[in-house]
C-alpha positions in Angstrom: -1.8 -6.5 -5.6 -0.6 -3.0 -4.9 1.8 -1.3 -2.6 1.8 2.1 -1.0 3.9 4.4 1.1 0.8 5.4 3.1 1.2 8.1 5.7 4.9 7.9 6.6 6.2 11.0 4.7 3.6 13.6 5.6 0.2 14.6 4.2 -0.4 16.2 0.9 -2.2 19.6 1.4 -5.6 19.9 -0.4 -5.0 21.4 -3.8 -8.3 22.9 -4.9 -7.4 23.9 -8.4 -9.6 24.4 -11.4 -11.8 21.5 -12.5 -10.2 19.3 -15.1 -12.2 19.4 -18.4 -11.8 15.7 -18.8 -13.4 14.9 -15.4 -16.9 13.6 -15.2 -19.2 12.7 -12.4 -21.2 9.4 -11.9 -24.9 9.8 -12.1 -25.6 7.1 -9.5 -23.5 6.7 -6.4 -23.9 3.8 -3.9 -21.7 4.6 -0.9 -22.0 3.1 2.6 -20.2 3.7 5.8 -19.9 0.2 7.3 -18.3 1.1 10.6 -16.4 3.7 12.6 -12.9 2.7 13.4 -12.5 4.8 16.6 -8.8 5.0 15.7 -6.7 6.3 12.8 -6.5 3.8 10.0 -3.3 3.5 8.0 -1.9 1.3 5.2 -3.7 -1.0 2.9 -7.0 -2.8 3.4 -7.5 -6.6 2.9 -10.9 -8.3 2.4 -11.0 -12.1 2.7 -13.3 -14.5 1.0 -15.8 -14.3 3.9 -16.0 -10.5 3.7 -13.9 -9.8 6.8 -11.9 -6.6 6.5 -8.4 -6.2 7.9 -6.4 -3.0 8.3 -3.8 -1.3 10.5 -4.3 1.7 12.7 -2.6 3.9 15.2 -3.7 6.6 17.7 -0.4 8.4 18.1 3.2 7.8 19.1 3.2 7.7 22.9 3.3 4.7 25.2 -0.4 5.1 25.9 -1.3 5.3 22.2 -0.8 1.9 20.7 -0.9 0.6 17.2 -3.4 -2.1 16.2 -4.0 -4.8 13.6 -7.7 -4.8 13.2 -10.6 -7.0 12.0 -14.0 -5.8 10.9 -16.6 -8.6 10.9 -19.7 -8.2 8.8 -23.1 -8.6 10.5 -24.9 -11.9 10.5 -28.1 -10.2 9.2 -28.7 -7.1 7.0 -30.1 -5.3 10.1 -27.0 -6.0 12.2 -23.8 -3.9 12.7 -20.2 -4.5 11.8 -17.9 -5.4 14.7 -14.4 -3.9 14.8 -11.8 -5.6 17.0 -8.1 -4.8 17.6 -6.5 -8.2 17.1 -3.0 -7.2 18.1 -2.2 -4.2 20.3 1.4 -3.0 20.6 2.9 0.2 22.0 5.6 2.3 20.4 5.5 0.2 17.2 4.3 1.7 14.0 2.7 -0.8 11.7 1.8 -0.3 8.1 0.6 -3.1 5.7 -0.7 -6.5 6.5 -0.5 -9.7 4.3 -3.0 -12.6 4.4 -1.7 -16.1 3.9 -3.6 -19.0 2.4 -3.6 -20.5 5.9 -5.7 -17.6 7.2 -2.8 -16.1 9.1 -2.1 -12.4 9.0 1.5 -11.3 8.8 2.9 -7.8 9.4 5.9 -5.8 10.5 6.6 -3.2 13.1 9.1 -0.4 12.4 10.5 -0.6 15.9 10.1 -2.9 18.9 11.9 -6.1 19.6 15.2 -6.6 21.5 17.3 -4.1 19.5 18.7 -0.9 20.8 16.5 2.0 22.0 12.9 0.9 21.2 14.1 -2.0 19.0 14.7 -2.2 15.3 11.5 -3.9 14.3 9.8 -7.2 14.2 7.8 -9.5 11.8 4.7 -10.9 13.5 2.3 -13.7 12.8 -1.4 -13.6 13.8 -3.1 -17.0 14.0 -6.9 -17.0 13.7 -8.9 -18.9 16.3 -10.1 -22.4 15.5 -13.6 -22.4 14.0 -13.7 -18.6 14.5 -14.2 -19.0 18.3 -11.7 -17.3 20.7 -8.9 -14.8 20.2 -6.2 -14.5 17.6 -2.8 -15.5 18.8 0.2 -13.3 18.1 3.9 -14.2 18.1 7.0 -12.5 16.8 8.6 -14.7 14.2 11.6 -12.4 13.5 13.4 -9.6 15.5 15.5 -7.1 13.6 18.5 -5.5 15.2 19.9 -8.6 16.9 22.0 -9.1 13.8 21.7 -6.0 11.5 24.0 -7.5 8.9 21.5 -10.3 8.3 18.4 -8.7 6.8 18.7 -5.0 7.7 16.7 -3.0 10.2 13.6 -0.8 10.5 11.2 -2.5 8.0 8.5 -0.2 6.7 6.5 -1.6 3.8 5.1 -4.8 5.1 5.7 -8.5 4.0 4.4 -10.3 1.0 3.2 -13.9 1.2 4.3 -16.4 -1.5 3.4 -20.0 -0.8 4.7 -20.6 2.8 7.4 -17.9 2.5 7.5 -14.2 3.4 9.4 -11.6 1.4 10.1 -8.0 2.3 12.7 -5.2 2.3 14.4 -2.9 4.7 15.5 0.6 4.0 18.7 0.2 6.0 21.2 -2.5 6.4 23.6 -4.3 4.0 27.2 -3.4 3.1 26.3 0.2 2.2 23.4 0.5 4.6 21.1 1.2 1.6 18.6 -1.6 2.2 18.1 -5.3 1.8 15.6 -7.7 0.2 15.0 -10.8 2.4 13.1 -14.0 2.8 11.6 -15.6 5.9 11.1 -19.4 5.8 9.2 -21.5 8.4 11.0 -24.6 9.8 9.5 -27.9 10.9 9.7 -26.9 14.6 7.7 -23.7 14.1 10.6 -21.3 14.1 11.4 -19.0 11.1 14.8 -18.4 9.5 15.8 -15.2 7.7 17.9 -15.0 4.5 19.2 -12.0 2.7 18.5 -12.4 -1.1 19.8 -9.0 -2.4 21.7 -6.0 -1.1 20.7 -2.6 -2.5 23.7 -0.5 -3.4 24.3 3.2 -2.7 26.5 3.5 -5.7 25.2 3.8 -9.3 21.8 4.3 -10.7 20.0 1.4 -8.8 17.2 1.6 -6.3 18.1 2.9 -2.9 16.4 2.3 0.5 13.1 0.6 -0.5 10.3 1.6 1.8 7.2 0.1 0.0 5.5 -3.2 0.2 6.6 -5.4 -2.7 4.2 -6.8 -5.3 4.6 -10.0 -7.3 3.9 -10.7 -10.9 2.9 -14.3 -10.4 6.1 -15.7 -11.9 8.0 -15.2 -8.7 9.5 -11.8 -9.5 8.9 -8.8 -7.3 8.5 -5.1 -7.9 8.8 -2.1 -5.7 9.4 1.7 -5.6 11.9 4.0 -4.0 12.1 7.7 -3.4 15.9 7.6 -3.8 18.2 6.2 -6.4 17.8 6.0 -10.2 19.6 8.1 -12.9 18.8 11.4 -11.2 18.4 10.3 -7.6 14.7 11.0 -7.6 13.4 7.5 -7.2 12.7 4.3 -9.1 10.4 1.5 -10.1 12.5 -1.6 -9.7 12.2 -5.3 -10.4 13.8 -8.2 -8.5 14.2 -11.2 -10.8 14.0 -14.6 -9.3 17.0 -16.9 -10.2 16.4 -19.7 -12.6 18.0 -22.2 -10.3 17.6 -22.7 -6.6 20.2 -20.9 -4.6 21.1 -18.7 -7.6 21.5 -14.9 -7.5 18.6 -12.5 -7.6 19.0 -9.6 -10.1 17.8 -6.0 -9.8 16.5 -4.2 -12.8 15.5 -0.5 -12.7 12.5 -0.3 -14.9 12.1 3.5 -14.6 14.1 6.3 -13.1 11.9 9.3 -12.1 13.1 12.7 -13.3 10.8 15.2 -11.6 8.4 15.5 -14.6 5.9 13.0 -13.1 4.0 15.4 -10.9 5.3 14.1 -7.7 7.1 11.1 -6.1 6.2 7.5 -6.7 3.6 6.3 -4.2 2.2 2.9 -5.3 2.4 0.3 -8.0 0.1 -2.6 -9.2 1.6 -5.5 -11.2 -0.8 -6.7 -13.9 -0.9 -10.2 -15.3 -0.1 -9.1 -18.8 3.2 -7.6 -17.8 2.2 -4.0 -17.4 2.6 -2.0 -14.2 0.2 0.7 -13.1 1.3 3.3 -10.6 0.6 6.6 -8.9 2.5 9.7 -8.0 1.9 12.9 -5.9 4.0 15.5 -4.2 4.5 14.8 -0.5 5.3 18.4 0.1 2.3 20.0 -1.6 4.0 22.0 -4.3 1.6 23.6 -6.7 0.6 21.3 -9.6 1.5 18.2 -7.6 -1.8 16.5 -7.3 -0.3 13.6 -9.0 -0.9 11.2 -11.8 -1.7 7.6 -12.7 0.9 6.1 -14.9 1.6 2.9 -16.8 4.8 1.1 -17.5 4.8 -1.3 -20.5 7.6 -3.6 -21.4 9.1 -3.1 -24.9 11.9 -4.6 -27.0 14.2 -1.7 -25.8 13.1 -1.4 -22.2 10.1 -0.1 -20.3 7.9 2.7 -21.6 6.4 5.3 -19.2 3.0 6.9 -20.0 1.0 9.2 -17.8 -2.6 8.0 -18.2 -4.2 10.8 -16.3 -3.0 14.0 -14.5 -5.1 15.2 -11.6 -5.7 18.9 -11.0 -6.4 18.5 -7.3 -9.8 20.2 -7.8 -13.1 18.5 -8.5 -11.5 15.6 -10.3 -9.5 14.7 -7.2 -5.9 14.2 -6.5 -3.2 12.7 -4.3 -3.8 9.0 -5.2 -1.7 7.6 -2.3 -3.4 4.2 -2.1 -2.6 3.1 -5.6 -5.1 1.8 -8.2 -7.0 -1.4 -9.1 -7.7 -2.7 -12.6 -11.4 -3.2 -13.3 -12.8 -6.8 -13.5 -13.0 -6.5 -17.3 -9.5 -5.3 -17.5 -10.4 -2.0 -19.2 -10.9 0.7 -16.5 -8.9 1.7 -13.4 -10.4 2.4 -9.9 -8.7 4.4 -7.2 -9.1 6.9 -4.4 -7.7 10.4 -4.1 -7.0 12.1 -0.8 -7.5 15.6 -2.2 -10.1 17.4 -4.2 -13.7 16.5 -5.0 -16.9 18.4 -4.5 -16.0 19.1 -0.8 -12.2 19.1 -1.0 -12.2 15.9 1.1 -11.1 13.3 -1.5 -12.8 11.1 -4.1 -13.4 7.6 -5.4 -12.6 7.7 -9.1 -12.6 5.6 -12.3 -10.4 6.1 -15.3 -11.6 4.9 -18.6 -9.5 4.2 -21.7 -9.8 6.3 -24.9 -12.0 5.1 -27.7 -9.0 5.2 -30.0 -5.4 4.2 -29.4 -3.3 7.1 -28.2 -6.2 9.2 -27.0 -6.8 10.7 -23.6 -8.0 8.7 -20.6 -11.1 10.2 -18.9 -11.7 10.5 -15.1 -15.1 9.9 -13.6 -15.7 10.9 -10.0 -17.8 8.1 -8.5 -18.0 9.6 -5.0 -16.9 12.8 -3.2 -16.2 12.4 0.5 -18.0 15.0 2.6 -15.4 15.4 5.4 -15.7 14.9 9.1 -18.0 12.0 10.1 -18.6 11.4 6.4 -15.0 10.6 5.9 -12.1 12.4 4.2 -8.7 11.6 2.7 -9.4 8.0 1.8 -6.5 5.8 2.6 -7.0 2.5 0.9 -9.1 0.6 -1.6 -9.6 -3.1 -2.3 -12.0 -5.5 -3.9 -14.3 -7.6 -1.8 -15.5 -11.1 -2.7 -18.7 -9.5 -4.0 -16.8 -7.4 -6.5 -17.5 -4.1 -4.7 -14.8 -1.7 -3.4 -13.9 -1.4 0.2 -11.5 1.0 2.0 -10.8 3.2 4.9 -10.7 7.0 5.4 -10.1 9.6 8.1 -13.0 11.3 9.9 -10.7 14.2 10.9 -7.2 15.3 10.2 -4.8 14.0 12.7 -5.3 11.1 15.1 -9.1 11.3 15.6 -10.5 8.1 14.0 -11.8 6.9 10.7 -14.4 5.0 8.8 -14.6 1.7 6.9 -16.6 2.2 3.7 -18.1 0.2 0.8 -18.8 1.5 -2.7 -21.1 -0.8 -4.7 -20.2 -1.1 -8.3 
């Protein structure tokens, strides 16, 4: 799983610097545009076991420009067309990352809306699929923020994570110091959901402050996230939330890494691997020269966590701005990702990083595909594996709020 800040903090300008000498280009590229989204995709992409693709989108930020949770259904025959449907349409409520439960339900958050002040302080919603795939999805809000800000905070941003029948998430505001909270939502026998604060982030000290990303789990019940604030120098963190050993015990926060400004940008996304490592990406939200970002690895050691930059993008032909995070290859050796900048047309890339032949050597970057811009897609936003082992994702078709594409890259 991975988590990403997506589009909240501004777009990275295209940085067409010199071609990195370690970048290579794939000799064969199999890229398909599956469908036009007719809206502006955002956040992560989910592909279920049947090949259905789910993603969030928005047109703009006015009462006539709603946000949507969308489903793209594959055709019944090779000659058919994909069908894209808005499952849940809301106004004035910015939505980011969805989560898919084992029950087939989709869960998500809205940054505003609900009964709170002004436009509301946010909601958590549940989308129930139709029985036997016939009919409409049913939406209901299962938690409203702002009615009791001291409970689990307000203005959720990252999106929930499903663990069993529970949902976990964070808010950037709320708690004793108003620096964010980590909370749990639990369903009851009567269909309602109850919220519980598990950890309050502190504004004092070197800890994580105001988490705004979707959490990831390591499979042992612990969660990981990133912040743009906090840490030893106040430039952001990668943090861990450790599950208590006994029920009802206290969750603990560990800062695994404090960013110091040398990482070619702010933290954008992390992926927790089964062997204990964490992969992540950075880029400069403000487009400073040399800020095309990097892919990094955090490895647990006997004295803490070791940070290593695996590859530093130039922003030129090798790509750059890997906002969507990365995926580990099926054989556990290489890394796949998308970069919103650079490439042959300056419109972004799909890339693969391969490990060095000898320990301690340099990782190499292979550009698998360069987006052509406009109707061919640009600034790819997300990447995920499908049940067939291929890569799927979304991209813009134009800068701004003018639609996008859903694509497949066949490995």
